[in-house]
C-alpha positions in Angstrom: -24.4 109.7 19.5 -27.3 112.2 19.9 -28.9 114.2 22.6 -32.6 114.2 23.5 -35.3 115.7 25.8 -33.8 119.2 25.7 -30.2 117.9 26.3 -31.3 116.0 29.4 -30.1 112.7 28.0 -27.7 111.2 25.5 -27.9 108.1 23.4 -25.1 106.0 22.0 -25.7 103.5 19.1 -23.2 100.7 18.6 -23.1 98.0 15.9 -22.7 94.5 17.2 -20.7 91.8 15.5 -23.9 90.4 13.9 -24.7 93.9 12.4 -27.6 94.5 14.8 -27.7 98.0 16.5 -27.3 98.3 20.3 -28.6 101.6 21.7 -27.7 102.7 25.2 -29.6 105.6 26.6 -28.6 107.7 29.6 -30.2 110.5 31.6 -27.6 113.2 32.4 -27.4 114.2 36.0 -28.5 117.8 36.4 -25.4 119.4 37.8 -22.9 122.2 36.9 -21.1 119.9 34.4 -24.0 118.8 32.3 -24.3 121.9 30.1 -20.6 122.4 29.9 -20.0 118.9 28.6 -22.8 119.1 26.1 -21.4 122.4 24.8 -18.0 120.9 24.6 -19.2 118.0 22.4 -21.5 120.2 20.2 -18.8 122.8 19.6 -16.2 120.3 18.4 -18.6 118.2 16.4 -19.4 121.3 14.3 -15.9 120.9 12.9 -16.2 118.5 9.9 -12.7 117.1 10.5 -13.7 115.6 13.9 -15.1 112.2 14.5 -16.2 110.1 17.4 -13.5 107.7 18.6 -14.5 104.5 20.5 -12.1 102.5 22.6 -13.5 99.2 24.1 -11.9 97.2 26.8 -13.2 93.6 27.1 -10.1 91.4 27.9 -9.4 89.0 30.7 -6.5 86.9 32.0 -6.9 84.4 29.2 -5.8 87.2 26.7 -2.5 87.9 28.5 -0.4 86.5 25.6 -2.3 88.6 23.1 -1.9 91.7 25.3 1.8 91.0 25.8 2.3 90.9 22.1 0.3 94.1 21.6 2.4 95.9 24.2 5.7 94.7 22.7 4.5 95.8 19.2 3.9 99.3 20.5 7.2 99.3 22.5 9.1 98.2 19.4 7.6 101.0 17.3 8.4 103.6 19.9 12.0 102.4 20.3 12.5 102.4 16.5 11.2 105.9 16.2 13.6 107.3 18.8 16.5 105.3 17.4 15.9 107.0 14.0 15.7 110.5 15.5 18.6 109.8 17.8 16.9 110.6 21.0 17.7 108.7 24.2 14.5 106.7 24.7 14.5 103.0 25.0 11.7 101.0 26.6 12.2 97.4 27.7 10.6 94.6 25.7 8.5 92.2 27.8 10.0 88.8 27.8 6.8 86.8 27.6 3.8 86.8 29.9 6.0 86.1 32.9 7.3 89.7 32.6 3.8 91.2 32.8 3.0 92.4 36.3 2.4 95.5 38.4 6.1 96.4 38.5 6.7 96.2 34.7 3.4 97.9 33.8 4.0 100.7 36.4 7.4 101.3 35.0 6.1 101.6 31.4 3.4 104.0 32.7 6.1 106.0 34.4 7.9 106.4 31.1 4.6 107.5 29.5 4.2 110.2 32.1 7.8 111.3 31.5 7.0 111.6 27.8 3.9 113.7 28.6 5.8 116.0 30.9 8.8 116.6 28.5 8.1 118.5 25.3 11.6 117.7 24.1 10.6 114.0 23.7 8.0 114.9 21.1 9.0 113.0 17.9 6.1 113.6 15.6 2.4 112.8 15.5 2.9 109.0 14.9 5.2 108.7 17.9 2.7 110.7 20.0 -0.1 108.3 18.9 2.0 105.2 19.8 2.6 106.7 23.3 -1.1 107.1 23.7 -1.6 103.6 22.5 0.9 102.4 25.1 -1.0 104.1 27.9 -4.3 102.7 26.7 -3.0 99.1 26.5 -1.3 99.3 29.8 -4.6 100.0 31.4 -6.4 97.3 29.4 -3.8 94.8 30.5 -4.1 95.8 34.2 -7.8 95.3 34.0 -7.4 91.9 32.2 -5.0 90.7 34.9 -7.7 91.2 37.5 -10.4 89.4 35.5 -10.7 85.6 35.2 -12.7 83.9 32.5 -15.1 82.6 35.2 -16.4 86.0 36.2 -18.7 88.2 34.2 -16.6 90.1 31.6 -15.3 93.5 32.6 -16.3 95.7 29.8 -15.8 99.5 29.3 -15.9 102.0 26.5 -14.3 105.4 26.1 -16.0 107.7 23.7 -14.2 110.9 22.7 -14.5 113.5 19.9 -11.2 113.2 17.9 -8.8 114.7 17.3 -8.5 115.0 21.1 -8.5 118.5 22.6 -6.9 119.6 25.8 -10.3 120.3 27.4 -11.4 123.0 29.8 -10.6 123.6 33.5 -13.0 122.4 36.1 -14.5 125.0 38.5 -14.4 124.3 42.2 -18.2 123.7 42.2 -17.7 121.0 39.5 -15.4 119.0 41.7 -18.3 118.2 44.1 -19.6 115.8 41.4 -16.4 113.9 40.8 -16.4 110.4 42.3 -14.4 107.3 42.8 -17.5 105.1 43.3 -18.5 103.6 39.9 -21.7 101.7 39.3 -22.1 99.0 36.6 -23.9 100.3 33.6 -23.5 104.0 34.3 -22.0 106.8 32.2 -19.2 108.9 33.7 -17.2 112.0 32.6 -13.7 110.9 31.4 -10.7 111.4 33.6 -8.9 113.6 31.0 -5.7 113.8 33.0 -2.2 112.6 32.3 -1.1 110.5 35.3 -2.7 108.5 38.1 -5.1 109.7 40.9 -5.1 108.2 44.4 -7.6 105.4 43.4 -5.5 104.2 40.5 -2.3 104.4 42.6 -4.0 102.3 45.3 -5.3 99.7 42.8 -1.9 99.4 41.1 0.1 99.5 44.3 2.2 102.1 42.6 4.2 103.5 45.5 6.6 105.3 43.2 3.9 107.8 42.2 3.3 108.7 45.9 6.9 108.9 46.9 7.7 111.1 43.9 4.7 113.3 44.6 3.3 112.6 41.2 -0.3 111.9 42.1 -2.6 113.8 39.7 -6.1 114.9 40.6 -8.6 115.8 37.8 -8.5 119.4 36.9 -9.8 119.3 33.3 -12.8 117.9 31.5 -13.3 117.3 27.8 -15.7 115.5 25.4 -14.5 112.2 26.8 -17.0 109.9 28.6 -16.6 106.4 30.1 -19.3 103.8 29.7 -18.7 101.5 32.7 -19.6 97.8 32.7 -17.1 96.8 35.3 -17.8 95.6 38.8 -16.3 97.8 41.5 
């Protein structure tokens, strides 16, 4: 990852499976967030203990068994951790692909939000990492369920400076540039928010979030960006 043209653009270089480099270059929109985001990235990258973390989503409905196994592995780890520390947390194991649907995934996401909102449930860094993994693979599974093998693959990538930082608060003028209209091939600021916004709630038909008044709008930004290769 590097900036160019006086910080008016950013370039990401990926290594393909055959070892060839893939370079994706973006011009950054001249708005109130551009310099803030660049400063955020540059500041954290000065710390030698940080690194760029890449999370790629490229699954479809044919991967549902693999995704179910992945979710169950994470769930089992979380349950075992809390059993050892004697805290009252127990997530349901998915009984095969037939158990994977909006209701079960929304329930698991609700438990993730409860964890994020309750400091007493913190059980160490490994447990925290597994909760973050659970959230990530819930969203990957949700996208895969909407994607058949016959359509163009739904790819996306999240790039973040790790270890993750809480980020900084958006100013009111920054919110003018937040959007729910995403174009294939574009680069977007990461959501950087624990919970679901109105768009995610609508897509997941997660009525519980609305009735419980738990809809979250983006208030923070961080180094996180989203490379979108998904159809809207």
